[in-house]
C-alpha positions in Angstrom: -49.8 -7.2 -14.5 -48.9 -3.5 -14.3 -46.0 -2.4 -16.5 -43.7 -0.2 -14.4 -41.9 2.8 -15.6 -38.3 2.4 -14.4 -37.8 6.1 -14.3 -40.4 6.4 -11.5 -38.8 3.9 -9.2 -38.1 5.4 -5.7 -39.4 8.8 -6.9 -41.6 10.8 -4.6 -41.9 11.3 -0.9 -42.8 8.6 -0.3 -42.7 6.8 -3.6 -46.0 5.0 -4.6 -46.1 1.5 -3.1 -45.6 -0.2 -6.5 -42.4 1.8 -7.1 -40.8 1.2 -3.7 -37.6 -0.9 -3.6 -37.5 -3.4 -0.7 -35.5 -6.5 0.4 -38.2 -8.5 -1.3 -37.8 -7.1 -4.7 -34.4 -5.4 -5.0 -32.9 -8.1 -7.2 -36.1 -8.3 -9.5 -36.5 -6.4 -12.7 -37.2 -3.5 -13.1 -36.5 -2.6 -9.4 -32.9 -3.8 -9.8 -32.2 -1.0 -12.3 -32.4 1.4 -9.4 -31.3 -1.0 -6.6 -28.0 -2.1 -8.2 -26.6 1.5 -8.0 -28.2 2.2 -4.6 -27.4 -0.9 -2.6 -26.1 1.2 0.4 -29.7 2.6 0.7 -31.2 -0.9 1.0 -28.6 -3.0 3.0 -26.1 -2.0 5.6 -22.6 -1.4 4.0 -19.1 -0.5 5.0 -17.2 2.1 3.0 -14.1 1.1 1.0 -12.1 4.3 0.9 -10.0 5.8 -1.9 -6.8 7.8 -1.4 -6.4 10.9 -3.5 -2.6 10.7 -3.3 -2.7 7.3 -5.0 -5.4 7.8 -7.6 -4.6 7.1 -11.2 -6.2 9.2 -14.0 -7.2 7.6 -17.3 -5.6 8.3 -20.6 -8.5 8.6 -22.9 -8.6 8.2 -26.7 -12.3 7.6 -27.2 -13.6 6.0 -30.4 -17.3 5.7 -31.4 -18.0 2.0 -31.6 -21.8 2.4 -31.4 -22.5 1.7 -35.0 -20.3 -1.3 -35.5 -22.3 -4.4 -36.4 -22.1 -7.7 -34.7 -23.4 -11.0 -36.1 -24.9 -13.6 -33.9 -27.2 -16.6 -34.8 -27.8 -15.3 -38.4 -28.8 -11.9 -37.2 -26.9 -8.6 -37.1 -27.2 -5.8 -34.6 -25.3 -2.6 -33.8 -23.3 -2.5 -30.6 -25.4 0.3 -29.1 -28.5 -1.8 -29.6 -27.0 -4.9 -28.0 -25.9 -2.9 -25.0 -29.5 -1.7 -24.5 -31.0 -5.1 -25.2 -28.8 -6.7 -22.6 -29.7 -4.1 -19.9 -26.1 -2.8 -19.8 -25.5 -0.1 -17.3 -21.9 0.6 -18.2 -19.4 -0.8 -20.8 -15.8 0.2 -20.9 -13.0 -0.8 -23.3 -9.3 -0.2 -22.5 -6.7 -0.9 -25.2 -3.0 -0.7 -24.5 -3.6 1.4 -21.4 -6.0 3.9 -23.0 -9.7 4.1 -22.5 -11.1 3.8 -26.1 -14.8 3.4 -25.5 -17.3 4.0 -22.8 -21.1 3.6 -22.5 -23.4 4.5 -19.6 -27.1 4.3 -19.2 -29.4 6.8 -17.5 -28.9 5.4 -14.0 -25.1 4.9 -14.1 -22.1 7.3 -14.5 -18.4 6.7 -14.3 -18.6 7.5 -10.6 -21.7 5.5 -9.6 -21.0 2.6 -7.2 -22.6 -0.5 -8.9 -22.9 -3.9 -7.3 -20.7 -6.5 -9.0 -22.0 -9.6 -7.2 -19.5 -12.5 -7.7 -16.8 -10.4 -9.2 -16.4 -9.6 -5.5 -15.0 -13.1 -5.2 -12.4 -12.3 -7.8 -11.3 -9.2 -5.9 -11.2 -11.1 -2.6 -8.9 -13.5 -4.4 -6.5 -10.7 -5.3 -6.5 -9.5 -1.7 -5.8 -13.1 -0.6 -2.8 -13.2 -3.0 -1.4 -10.1 -1.3 -1.9 -11.6 2.2 -0.3 -14.9 1.0 2.7 -12.9 -0.1 2.8 -11.2 3.3 2.7 -14.7 4.9 -0.5 -14.0 6.7 -2.3 -16.8 4.9 -0.9 -20.3 4.1 -2.8 -21.8 1.1 -1.6 -25.2 2.0 -3.7 -25.4 5.1 -6.6 -25.5 4.1 -27.2 -27.8 -1.0 -30.6 -28.0 -0.9 -32.9 -25.0 -1.8 -33.6 -24.3 1.8 -29.9 -23.8 2.6 -29.7 -21.1 -0.1 -32.6 -19.2 1.4 -31.0 -19.4 4.9 -27.7 -18.2 3.4 -29.2 -15.1 1.7 -31.2 -14.4 4.9 -28.0 -14.7 7.0 -26.2 -12.1 4.8 -29.0 -9.6 5.3 -30.0 -9.7 1.5 -33.4 -11.3 2.1 -35.9 -11.3 4.9 -36.3 -14.6 6.8 -38.8 -16.9 5.2 -40.8 -17.3 8.4 -40.4 -13.7 9.5 -39.0 -14.9 12.8 -37.2 -12.0 14.4 -36.7 -13.7 17.7 -33.7 -15.6 16.4 -32.0 -13.9 13.4 -28.8 -15.8 12.5 -25.9 -13.9 11.0 -23.4 -14.9 8.3 -20.8 -16.2 10.7 -23.3 -18.5 12.4 -24.4 -19.8 9.0 -20.8 -20.5 7.9 -20.0 -22.2 11.1 -22.7 -24.8 10.5 -22.1 -25.6 6.8 -22.1 -29.3 6.1 -18.7 -30.8 5.1 -18.2 -32.0 1.6 -18.1 -35.8 1.0 -15.4 -35.3 -1.6 -11.7 -34.6 -1.3 -10.5 -31.1 -2.1 -9.5 -30.5 -5.8 -11.5 -33.5 -7.2 -14.8 -32.0 -8.3 -15.7 -28.4 -9.2 -18.5 -27.1 -7.1 -19.3 -23.4 -7.2 -20.2 -22.4 -3.7 -20.4 -18.7 -2.6 -20.2 -19.3 1.1 -16.6 -20.5 0.6 -15.7 -16.9 -0.5 -17.6 -15.4 2.5 -15.6 -17.7 4.7 -12.4 -16.5 3.0 -13.5 -12.9 3.9 -13.9 -13.9 7.5 -10.4 -15.6 7.4 -8.9 -12.4 6.0 -10.3 -10.4 8.9 -9.0 -12.9 11.5 -5.5 -13.1 10.1 -5.2 -9.3 9.4 -6.9 -8.1 12.5 -8.7 -5.5 10.3 -12.2 -5.3 8.9 -12.5 -6.5 5.4 -13.4 -3.1 4.0 -10.3 -1.5 5.5 -7.8 -4.2 4.5 -9.1 -4.4 0.9 -9.0 -0.6 0.7 -5.4 -0.3 2.1 -3.9 -3.2 0.2 -5.8 -3.4 -3.1 -8.2 -0.6 -3.9 -6.1 2.4 -2.9 -2.9 1.2 -4.6 -4.9 0.3 -7.7 -5.6 4.0 -8.0 -9.4 4.1 -7.5 -10.9 7.6 -7.6 -14.1 7.0 -5.7 -15.2 5.3 -2.5 -16.7 1.8 -2.9 -18.7 -0.2 -0.4 -19.5 -3.8 0.7 -22.7 -5.1 2.3 -22.8 -6.3 5.9 -25.1 -8.7 7.6 -27.2 -7.5 10.7 -24.2 -8.1 12.9 -21.5 -6.5 10.7 -20.1 -9.5 9.0 -18.9 -8.8 5.4 -20.5 -10.2 2.2 -17.1 -10.7 0.5 -18.5 -13.2 -2.0 -20.9 -10.8 -3.7 -21.5 -7.5 -1.8 -19.0 -5.1 -3.3 -20.3 -2.0 -5.1 -17.7 -0.1 -7.1 -17.8 2.6 -9.8 -17.1 1.5 -13.4 -13.9 3.6 -13.7 -12.6 2.0 -10.5 -13.4 -1.5 -11.5 -11.6 -0.9 -14.8 -8.5 0.4 -12.9 -8.3 -2.7 -10.8 -8.9 -4.9 -13.9 -6.2 -3.2 -15.9 -3.8 -3.6 -13.0 -4.5 -7.4 -13.2 -3.8 -7.3 -17.0 -0.5 -5.7 -16.3 0.7 -8.5 -14.1 -0.6 -7.0 -10.8 1.4 -3.8 -11.1 0.8 -0.1 -12.0 2.5 3.2 -11.5 2.0 2.8 -7.7 4.1 -0.3 -7.8 3.6 -4.1 -7.5 0.1 -4.4 -6.0 -0.7 -8.2 -6.4 2.2 -10.6 -6.6 2.9 -11.4 -10.2 3.1 -15.1 -9.5 -0.5 -15.0 -8.1 -1.7 -13.4 -11.4 0.3 -15.9 -13.5 -1.3 -18.8 -11.6 -4.8 -17.4 -12.2 -4.1 -17.2 -16.0 -1.9 -20.2 -16.6 -2.7 -22.9 -14.1 -2.9 -26.0 -16.4 -4.7 -28.7 -14.5 -8.4 -28.2 -15.2 -9.5 -31.8 -14.4 -11.4 -30.5 -11.3 -13.3 -27.9 -13.4 -14.2 -30.4 -16.1 -15.5 -32.7 -13.4 -18.8 -30.9 -12.7 -22.4 -31.9 -13.0 -23.5 -29.5 -15.8 -20.6 -28.0 -17.8 -22.0 -25.2 -19.9 -19.6 -22.3 -19.4 -16.2 -22.5 -21.0 -16.1 -26.3 -21.8 -12.4 -26.1 -22.3 -11.8 -23.6 -19.5 -10.9 -23.6 -15.8 -11.7 -21.8 -12.6 -8.7 -20.7 -10.6 -8.6 -18.5 -7.5 -12.1 -17.3 -8.4 -11.2 -16.2 -11.9 -12.2 -18.1 -15.1 -9.8 -19.3 -17.7 -11.9 -19.2 -21.0 -9.9 -21.9 -22.8 -10.0 -19.7 -25.9 -7.0 -19.3 -28.3 -5.6 -16.1 -26.9 -5.7 -17.1 -23.3 -8.4 -14.7 -22.3 -9.5 -14.8 -18.7 -12.4 -13.2 -16.9 -14.5 -12.6 -13.8 -18.3 -13.0 -13.8 -21.1 -11.9 -11.6 -24.9 -12.6 -11.9 -27.2 -10.1 -13.7 -24.5 -9.4 -16.3 -21.3 -8.2 -14.5 -18.1 -9.0 -16.3 -14.3 -8.4 -16.4 -12.8 -9.6 -19.7 -9.0 -9.5 -20.2 -7.1 -10.4 -23.4 -3.4 -10.3 -22.6 -2.3 -10.8 -26.2 -4.3 -7.9 -27.5 -3.7 -5.8 -24.4 -7.5 -5.4 -23.9 -9.4 -4.9 -20.7 -13.2 -4.8 -20.9 -15.7 -4.4 -18.1 -19.5 -4.5 -18.2 -22.0 -3.7 -15.5 -25.6 -4.6 -16.0 -29.1 -4.9 -14.4 -30.2 -7.9 -16.5 -33.5 -9.2 -15.6 -32.3 -12.8 -15.1 -29.5 -13.7 -12.7 -28.1 -16.2 -15.3 -29.4 -16.1 -18.9 -27.6 -18.4 -21.3 -29.0 -16.6 -24.3 -27.9 -13.2 -23.2 -24.5 -14.7 -22.2 -24.0 -16.1 -25.7 -25.0 -12.7 -27.2 -22.5 -11.0 -24.9 -19.8 -13.5 -25.8 -20.3 -12.8 -29.5 -20.1 -9.1 -28.7 -16.8 -9.5 -26.8 -15.3 -11.8 -29.4 -16.1 -9.3 -32.1 -14.5 -6.5 -30.2 -11.4 -8.6 -29.7 -11.2 -9.1 -33.5 -11.8 -5.3 -34.0 -8.7 -4.5 -32.0 
């Protein structure tokens, strides 16, 4: 097997065949290192605009945390080495409203749109809370391996398995034909991305706007973002609201900090405070505990597409595959974000190492 030099990916006109990023390899390492910050060059996207009049500048008081040592499984590593070992693309720490630490790799800057995968669900949830408050949504009215392949193909993220271009279904057609659950709502936790894509479709229907515009106007712009973001579309223009958002590290931190401060910032109350409180403090976790393979947060919960960790200081977080994270500690007034191009979509070993890293930083502050 040829060992590829990540710095040569998509270099040249045209790039050598083995260094070309395609729909077949864009989520595979090392192609994902380039792909995760260039999604709009691979898949159709819709721009999520910023507004210079509402942008919020960071207060910076940077501290060098590179050399701090973190213990895990009887070994000790420096933070800077852990960030490299975990394929971290960006890592930002905000404490009491000030940016105190930042790390970027060679492919990512503070302005680079980076795909955040299922953190898109968490942002879609925030938008839903806004629309609930505006009474456009009423929350009280509410597979097999082959189906996942069909799902990814319908979103435009994969090529069809049989290469049949005579009938290419889109995301809306896929969602309209999903089988109904045999269980009553709220009885058993089942993580299902198409539910969040369906929510994005509902948002478009009730608002009369495209997802990219409504999330820009009601969430991203008021949160003070300073760069355009984007979200992937299927071949017919349907939005991948469950996992298709790419956003710059600084802008994801701005939205995350707004969540920490009860849904408000200097631009006003963005997300209803009761929606944020419900995400953090909803007590009934019986549905979450009733799942087939409980590995993540055994005392936690999943509420409105955010995780309650079940830890002592009521930390809550958002998680996306390949190492995307928002971590919020209300007690210590800490907001941490991480973007990554980890080789495995879900790696328990890396997750534990990352958890040890985060918990140490929480103690540090």
